[in-house]
N, C-alpha and C positions, 0 to 999 in steps of 0.2 A: 504494500500500500504506500502511496506517495506521502511524504511528509507535508503537512499543511503549511509549514513555513519554509521559505526558500533555504536551500543548502548552498549558501555563498559565504565567503569570508568577510563580507561587509557587515557592519553592525546594524544597518537599516533593515528592518523586517518588511520586505516588499509585499508579502502575502495579504495582510489585512488591508493595506492601502489599496492594492489592486482589486481585491475582492469587493471593496466598497464601490468600485466603478464598473462592475459587471452587472448587467441587467438580466434578471431571470424572467423569461416569458413563459407563463404557464400554458400547457396544452398546445404547444407548437413544436413541430409540425403535425403532431397527432395528439389526441386526448391522452392525458397522463404523463406526457413528456414535459420536463422542466428545461426549456432551452436556455443555455448560458450564452448570452449575447455579449461579445467582446467589443462591439462597435463603440460603446462609450469610452473604452480605454484609448481608442484611436482618435476620438473627436477632440479631446482636451489636450492641448500641446504639452502641458506639464505632466499629465498622467502618461501620455504616450512616451515621453522622454524617460520617465521613471521605468516604464515597462521595458523599453529597449536597453536602458542602462543595466537592468537586472541581468539580462543575457550577456551584454558586452563585458561587464565586469567579470563574469564567470569565465568567459572564453578568452579573455586577455591573458589569463594565467598560462604561462608557457607549457605546462603539463596538459592543459585542456585545449590548447589552441588548435583549431582545425586548419586544413589547407583550403577548404572551400565549404560554403554553406549550400545545402540543398533545401528548397522550400516546397512543401506539398500544396497543390492546387486546392483552394485559391488563397485562403488566409495565411498560409505559410509563406506565400510570396511577399506579403506585406511585411511580416516580421523578418523573414530571412534576408530579403534584399537590404533592409536597413542595418541589420546586424552585420552582414557581410561588408557593407560600406564602412561601417564604424571600425571593423577589424582590419580593413584594407586588404580583403581577400575577395575571391570571386564568388559569384552566386549562380546556381543552376536551378531552373524550374523543373519540377516533376509535374507533368500536365495530365489532364484527362485525355483519353484516347482521341486521336484525330486533330489535336491542336498544335502539334509541333511539325514544322515544315521539312525537317531534314530526316535522315535515317535514324530510326529509333529502336530501342528495346522495349518490350512490353511486359507487364505483370498484371494478371487478373486476380481479383480477390472477391470474396463473398461478402455480400451485404445481407441485412436482415431479410430483404425480399429481392433476390436476384444477385447480380454481380456487377462489378465495375472493373475497368482497365485503366491503368496509368502508364505513361510513357516517359522516356528520357532519351535525349539525343545520345547517340553512340560515342560522341566526342566530348560529352559533358564533363567527365572526370577521367583521370588517368589511373592506371593500376598503381596501387600503393597510396593514393590520396587519402588523407584523414578527413572524413566528411562529418559535419554537423547536420543532422536531419531535423528540420523544424516545422511545426504546425501550430495551430492555435489551441487545439485540445486533443486529448486522447480519450476516445470512447471505447469502441470494441477493438481498436488497434489495427484494423485491417488496412487502412490507408498507409499508416507508418510502416507496417510490416512489408507491404508491397514496395514502398519506396526503398526500404533497406535492401530487399532482394534485387531490385533494379541496380542499385549502386554496386552491390557485390557482384552482379553479373559482369560489370565492367572492370572488376578488380579493385575497386575502392574499399576502404574500411570505414564503416560507419562507427565513429568513435563514441557518439552519443545521440540519442533522440531527445528533443527538447520541445516543450509546449508550455503555454500559459497555465492551462487547466487540465487536471486529470479527473476523470469520472470513474473512480475505482470500482464502483459497484457493477460496471459494465464489463470488467475483466480485461480490458485492453492492456493496461499497464502490466498486469501479471503475465499475460501472454507474451508481451514484448520482452520483458525481463527473462522469461523462461527461454526465449530464443537467443539469449546472450547479449541483448542490447541494454546498455546502461541508459537510464532515463533521468532527465532533470525537468521538474515541473515547479512552477512558482506557487501553485495552490491546488487544492482539490475541493470538489463539491460532492457531498453525499447525495444519493438519489440520482435520478435521471429524468 
C-alpha cells in the first residue's frame, strides 16, 4: 500500500497540501465511482509548481535521476513533459493506438470492459536508458504496466513509476510492485 505522505527528503509534506486541491466527483463516470479530478492542481500556478517540484526534487537526486521521462496518455504528458524540462532531460509520449506517426511498438492491456492498446515510437528510448514512467494516478495498473512493457521491449529500464494519486483498493499498485516496478506516489485515496 502506498504511503499517504510523500517519500522525499524534503521537510515539506506535499500530501495534505495537494490533497486539498483534488476535487472528488461522485458517480462519475459511473454510479458508485468517486472520480479524483486533478485539474484543480493544474489550474492554480502555485499549486501546480508545488506538484511539479515534489517530483523534480525527488528525481534530482543522482541515485534516482532518470535519463528520460516517459508520460502515459494523456495526463502523464502534462506532468512528464514539465518534469523532464525541469530535469533537463528528454520526454517521450506513450500514446493510445493510432496517434503516433512513425514506426511503433504496441502493448495491449485489459480494461474492466474490453481492452486498450498503447504505442511508443521505436526510437523513443535507447537500450540501457533509465526511464521514469509517469501518470496522474494508479488505479488497476494496466496502463502503467503496458507502458513498462513497451519501454522494456526497446531495452530500456524503467527505474520507477510515479503518479500523483494511488487508489490502493483497486490493486494496481500491488500488481505493479509485484512485477518488480518501484513506485512513488504523493498521496492515496481510499475507495474508488
